[in-house]
The first five atom37 places (N, CA, C, CB, O) and aatype in JSON, in Angstrom:
{
  "aatype": [12, 15, 6, 15, 6, 9, 14, 13, 16, 3, 6, 6, 10, 0, 13, 10, 1, 8, 19, 1, 13, 7, 6, 10, 14, 14, 0, 19, 1, 14, 6, 6, 1, 16, 0, 15, 16, 6, 16, 3, 14, 1, 1, 3, 1, 14, 3, 14, 0, 16, 2, 14, 3, 5, 17, 0, 10, 1, 10, 7, 14, 7, 2, 7],
  "atom_mask": [
    [1, 1, 1, 1, 1],
    [1, 1, 1, 1, 1],
    [1, 1, 1, 1, 1],
    [1, 1, 1, 1, 1],
    [1, 1, 1, 1, 1],
    [1, 1, 1, 1, 1],
    [1, 1, 1, 1, 1],
    [1, 1, 1, 1, 1],
    [1, 1, 1, 1, 1],
    [1, 1, 1, 1, 1],
    [1, 1, 1, 1, 1],
    [1, 1, 1, 1, 1],
    [1, 1, 1, 1, 1],
    [1, 1, 1, 1, 1],
    [1, 1, 1, 1, 1],
    [1, 1, 1, 1, 1],
    [1, 1, 1, 1, 1],
    [1, 1, 1, 1, 1],
    [1, 1, 1, 1, 1],
    [1, 1, 1, 1, 1],
    [1, 1, 1, 1, 1],
    [1, 1, 1, 0, 1],
    [1, 1, 1, 1, 1],
    [1, 1, 1, 1, 1],
    [1, 1, 1, 1, 1],
    [1, 1, 1, 1, 1],
    [1, 1, 1, 1, 1],
    [1, 1, 1, 1, 1],
    [1, 1, 1, 1, 1],
    [1, 1, 1, 1, 1],
    [1, 1, 1, 1, 1],
    [1, 1, 1, 1, 1],
    [1, 1, 1, 1, 1],
    [1, 1, 1, 1, 1],
    [1, 1, 1, 1, 1],
    [1, 1, 1, 1, 1],
    [1, 1, 1, 1, 1],
    [1, 1, 1, 1, 1],
    [1, 1, 1, 1, 1],
    [1, 1, 1, 1, 1],
    [1, 1, 1, 1, 1],
    [1, 1, 1, 1, 1],
    [1, 1, 1, 1, 1],
    [1, 1, 1, 1, 1],
    [1, 1, 1, 1, 1],
    [1, 1, 1, 1, 1],
    [1, 1, 1, 1, 1],
    [1, 1, 1, 1, 1],
    [1, 1, 1, 1, 1],
    [1, 1, 1, 1, 1],
    [1, 1, 1, 1, 1],
    [1, 1, 1, 1, 1],
    [1, 1, 1, 1, 1],
    [1, 1, 1, 1, 1],
    [1, 1, 1, 1, 1],
    [1, 1, 1, 1, 1],
    [1, 1, 1, 1, 1],
    [1, 1, 1, 1, 1],
    [1, 1, 1, 1, 1],
    [1, 1, 1, 0, 1],
    [1, 1, 1, 1, 1],
    [1, 1, 1, 0, 1],
    [1, 1, 1, 1, 1],
    [1, 1, 1, 0, 1]
  ],
  "atom_positions": [
    [[18.5, 66.82, 18.41], [19.06, 65.5, 18.15], [19.81, 65.02, 19.34], [19.96, 65.51, 16.93], [20.67, 65.75, 19.85]],
    [[19.55, 63.87, 19.81], [20.29, 63.32, 20.99], [21.59, 62.75, 20.53], [19.46, 62.21, 21.73], [21.85, 62.61, 19.33]],
    [[22.43, 62.42, 21.52], [23.81, 62.02, 21.18], [23.79, 60.58, 20.4], [24.69, 61.94, 22.56], [24.72, 60.29, 19.64]],
    [[22.76, 59.73, 20.62], [22.69, 58.52, 20.0], [22.16, 58.62, 18.62], [21.92, 57.65, 20.78], [22.21, 57.63, 17.88]],
    [[21.64, 59.77, 18.2], [21.16, 59.96, 16.81], [22.14, 60.7, 15.9], [19.86, 60.7, 16.82], [21.77, 61.09, 14.79]],
    [[23.3, 60.89, 16.34], [24.3, 61.64, 15.39], [24.72, 60.66, 14.4], [25.62, 62.26, 16.13], [25.18, 59.55, 14.68]],
    [[24.52, 61.15, 13.16], [24.9, 60.26, 11.99], [26.43, 59.98, 11.88], [24.42, 60.93, 10.66], [27.27, 60.78, 12.28]],
    [[26.7, 58.82, 11.31], [28.1, 58.44, 11.11], [28.73, 59.34, 10.05], [28.21, 56.94, 10.69], [28.05, 59.82, 9.14]],
    [[30.0, 59.55, 10.16], [30.78, 60.24, 9.09], [31.05, 59.21, 7.97], [32.18, 60.84, 9.67], [30.85, 58.01, 8.14]],
    [[31.49, 59.72, 6.87], [31.82, 58.83, 5.77], [33.02, 57.84, 6.16], [32.19, 59.71, 4.52], [33.03, 56.66, 5.79]],
    [[33.96, 58.4, 6.9], [35.06, 57.57, 7.26], [34.56, 56.38, 8.27], [36.19, 58.5, 7.94], [34.98, 55.23, 8.14]],
    [[33.71, 56.71, 9.17], [33.14, 55.69, 10.09], [32.32, 54.7, 9.31], [32.26, 56.35, 11.19], [32.41, 53.5, 9.57]],
    [[31.56, 55.13, 8.39], [30.75, 54.22, 7.6], [31.67, 53.23, 6.68], [29.76, 55.1, 6.67], [31.36, 52.06, 6.45]],
    [[32.74, 53.81, 6.25], [33.68, 53.02, 5.46], [34.31, 51.93, 6.35], [34.79, 53.94, 4.85], [34.46, 50.78, 5.94]],
    [[34.68, 52.34, 7.59], [35.2, 51.41, 8.56], [34.23, 50.29, 8.88], [35.56, 52.14, 9.8], [34.57, 49.11, 8.93]],
    [[33.0, 50.71, 9.1], [31.96, 49.62, 9.4], [31.76, 48.71, 8.23], [30.56, 50.24, 9.78], [31.58, 47.51, 8.42]],
    [[31.77, 49.25, 6.98], [31.61, 48.33, 5.85], [32.76, 47.34, 5.8], [31.52, 49.1, 4.54], [32.59, 46.14, 5.56]],
    [[34.03, 47.95, 6.04], [35.18, 46.98, 5.96], [35.13, 45.91, 7.02], [36.51, 47.72, 6.08], [35.52, 44.77, 6.78]],
    [[34.62, 46.3, 8.24], [34.53, 45.35, 9.32], [33.51, 44.21, 8.97], [34.13, 46.1, 10.62], [33.76, 43.02, 9.15]],
    [[32.36, 44.68, 8.47], [31.34, 43.69, 8.06], [31.67, 42.82, 6.9], [30.13, 44.35, 7.75], [31.52, 41.61, 7.0]],
    [[32.12, 43.4, 5.78], [32.42, 42.67, 4.54], [33.8, 42.34, 4.28], [31.98, 43.39, 3.46], [34.03, 41.55, 3.37]],
    [[34.79, 42.84, 4.99], [36.1, 42.58, 4.71], [36.69, 43.42, 3.46], [0.0, 0.0, 0.0], [36.15, 44.42, 3.0]],
    [[37.79, 42.89, 3.03], [38.47, 43.36, 1.77], [37.69, 43.05, 0.55], [39.85, 42.75, 1.62], [37.31, 41.88, 0.41]],
    [[37.4, 43.96, -0.36], [36.78, 43.58, -1.63], [37.74, 42.88, -2.53], [36.23, 44.77, -2.31], [38.93, 43.21, -2.49]],
    [[37.35, 41.98, -3.33], [38.3, 41.39, -4.31], [38.64, 42.4, -5.43], [37.68, 40.09, -4.95], [37.96, 43.41, -5.57]],
    [[39.67, 42.14, -6.2], [39.96, 43.11, -7.21], [38.94, 43.09, -8.35], [41.34, 42.86, -7.74], [38.42, 42.02, -8.68]],
    [[38.67, 44.17, -8.92], [37.63, 44.26, -10.0], [38.05, 43.38, -11.18], [37.42, 45.77, -10.49], [39.25, 43.2, -11.4]],
    [[37.12, 42.83, -11.91], [37.5, 42.0, -13.07], [37.52, 42.95, -14.26], [36.5, 40.76, -13.31], [36.57, 43.67, -14.55]],
    [[38.71, 42.91, -14.96], [38.82, 43.69, -16.17], [37.94, 43.15, -17.34], [40.27, 43.71, -16.6], [37.62, 41.96, -17.4]],
    [[37.57, 44.02, -18.21], [36.62, 43.61, -19.37], [37.28, 42.48, -20.13], [36.31, 44.86, -20.4], [36.57, 41.53, -20.46]],
    [[38.54, 42.5, -20.43], [39.14, 41.42, -21.18], [39.22, 40.08, -20.47], [40.47, 41.81, -21.59], [39.46, 39.04, -21.08]],
    [[39.01, 40.12, -19.19], [38.95, 38.83, -18.24], [37.52, 38.26, -18.23], [39.38, 39.2, -16.66], [37.33, 37.12, -17.79]],
    [[36.54, 39.0, -18.68], [35.23, 38.49, -18.5], [34.79, 37.5, -19.58], [34.3, 39.6, -18.43], [35.21, 37.61, -20.73]],
    [[33.98, 36.57, -19.24], [33.52, 35.58, -20.14], [31.96, 35.52, -20.13], [34.13, 34.23, -19.76], [31.31, 35.93, -19.17]],
    [[31.4, 34.99, -21.24], [29.98, 34.91, -21.29], [29.58, 33.61, -20.55], [29.46, 34.94, -22.78], [30.23, 32.57, -20.6]],
    [[28.47, 33.79, -19.88], [27.91, 32.68, -19.09], [26.79, 31.87, -19.79], [27.37, 33.24, -17.8], [25.96, 32.48, -20.47]],
    [[26.73, 30.64, -19.67], [25.71, 29.78, -20.22], [24.97, 29.07, -19.11], [26.31, 28.78, -21.18], [25.59, 28.45, -18.23]],
    [[23.68, 29.14, -19.15], [22.86, 28.45, -18.19], [22.91, 26.97, -18.5], [21.43, 28.97, -18.21], [22.64, 26.51, -19.61]],
    [[23.27, 26.22, -17.42], [23.35, 24.71, -17.7], [22.24, 23.9, -16.86], [24.85, 24.16, -17.29], [21.98, 22.72, -17.11]],
    [[21.64, 24.59, -15.9], [20.57, 23.99, -15.14], [19.25, 23.79, -15.9], [20.32, 24.8, -13.95], [18.88, 24.68, -16.67]],
    [[18.54, 22.7, -15.73], [17.38, 22.44, -16.44], [16.34, 23.38, -15.97], [16.96, 21.03, -16.3], [16.39, 23.84, -14.83]],
    [[15.3, 23.72, -16.88], [14.21, 24.52, -16.42], [13.52, 23.91, -15.24], [13.25, 24.74, -17.52], [13.45, 22.69, -15.08]],
    [[12.98, 24.84, -14.38], [12.32, 24.33, -13.16], [10.8, 24.4, -13.26], [12.79, 25.12, -11.92], [10.09, 23.87, -12.4]],
    [[10.27, 25.06, -14.36], [8.87, 25.25, -14.42], [8.06, 24.01, -15.05], [8.63, 26.5, -15.21], [6.83, 23.92, -15.0]],
    [[8.85, 23.16, -15.62], [8.19, 21.8, -16.11], [9.28, 20.67, -16.08], [7.58, 21.93, -17.71], [10.48, 20.9, -16.15]],
    [[8.75, 19.5, -15.99], [9.65, 18.25, -15.88], [10.22, 18.06, -17.23], [8.84, 16.9, -15.41], [9.66, 18.47, -18.25]],
    [[11.36, 17.44, -17.22], [12.02, 16.98, -18.48], [11.29, 15.76, -19.12], [13.5, 16.59, -18.18], [11.34, 14.67, -18.54]],
    [[10.63, 15.9, -20.27], [9.89, 14.84, -20.75], [10.75, 13.59, -21.09], [9.15, 15.3, -21.91], [10.26, 12.46, -21.05]],
    [[11.95, 13.79, -21.4], [12.91, 12.7, -21.87], [13.24, 11.78, -20.67], [14.3, 13.34, -22.47], [13.5, 10.59, -20.84]],
    [[13.22, 12.36, -19.45], [13.69, 11.57, -18.29], [12.51, 10.93, -17.53], [14.5, 12.47, -17.32], [12.63, 9.85, -16.95]],
    [[11.34, 11.66, -17.57], [10.25, 11.0, -16.86], [8.83, 11.48, -17.37], [10.4, 11.28, -15.34], [8.22, 12.41, -16.84]],
    [[8.39, 10.76, -18.42], [7.15, 11.07, -19.04], [5.86, 10.93, -18.13], [7.04, 10.2, -20.22], [4.81, 11.52, -18.4]],
    [[6.01, 10.15, -17.09], [4.83, 10.05, -16.15], [4.55, 11.4, -15.46], [5.09, 8.94, -15.04], [3.4, 11.71, -15.15]],
    [[5.57, 12.18, -15.22], [5.24, 13.49, -14.61], [4.37, 14.3, -15.48], [6.48, 14.28, -14.3], [3.48, 15.02, -15.01]],
    [[4.61, 14.19, -16.82], [3.67, 15.02, -17.71], [2.19, 14.43, -17.63], [4.2, 14.99, -19.3], [1.25, 15.22, -17.75]],
    [[1.98, 13.17, -17.45], [0.64, 12.64, -17.43], [0.06, 13.1, -16.09], [0.62, 11.05, -17.59], [-1.14, 13.37, -16.07]],
    [[0.75, 13.21, -15.02], [0.18, 13.6, -13.78], [-0.17, 15.05, -13.82], [1.1, 13.31, -12.66], [-1.17, 15.44, -13.21]],
    [[0.61, 15.91, -14.51], [0.2, 17.36, -14.66], [-0.95, 17.6, -15.58], [1.34, 18.18, -15.18], [-1.75, 18.51, -15.35]],
    [[-1.06, 16.75, -16.66], [-2.07, 16.99, -17.51], [-3.46, 16.34, -17.15], [-1.62, 16.58, -18.77], [-4.5, 16.76, -17.64]],
    [[-3.42, 15.4, -16.35], [-4.6, 14.8, -15.8], [-5.01, 13.51, -16.58], [0.0, 0.0, 0.0], [-4.4, 13.16, -17.59]],
    [[-5.98, 12.87, -16.11], [-6.36, 11.54, -16.77], [-6.89, 11.83, -18.19], [-7.49, 10.74, -15.89], [-7.64, 12.78, -18.4]],
    [[-6.5, 11.01, -19.14], [-6.99, 11.06, -20.53], [-6.27, 12.11, -21.39], [0.0, 0.0, 0.0], [-6.51, 12.23, -22.59]],
    [[-5.38, 12.86, -20.73], [-4.64, 13.96, -21.55], [-3.32, 13.64, -21.78], [-4.65, 15.29, -20.92], [-2.66, 14.41, -22.48]],
    [[-2.74, 12.53, -21.24], [-1.27, 12.27, -21.33], [-0.94, 11.37, -22.47], [0.0, 0.0, 0.0], [0.23, 11.05, -22.68]]
  ]
}
C-alpha cells in the first residue's frame, strides 16, 4: 500500500464530515413530530376541474 492509499482514521473521517456538512441540527423528539399531509396536486394527470381541454388532448379526438 502506498502512502496515498492509507485509509483515514475514524477521527479524520469525523472531521471531514464536519468540514463538509457542518454541525448537525438537534434531533427531533418523538413528542415534537407531526404528521405530514401532501398538498401538491398529482402530477400524473391534469386537474379536470381547472382545465378540461387537457383531458380531451390526452384522450384524443372523439374520446373527450
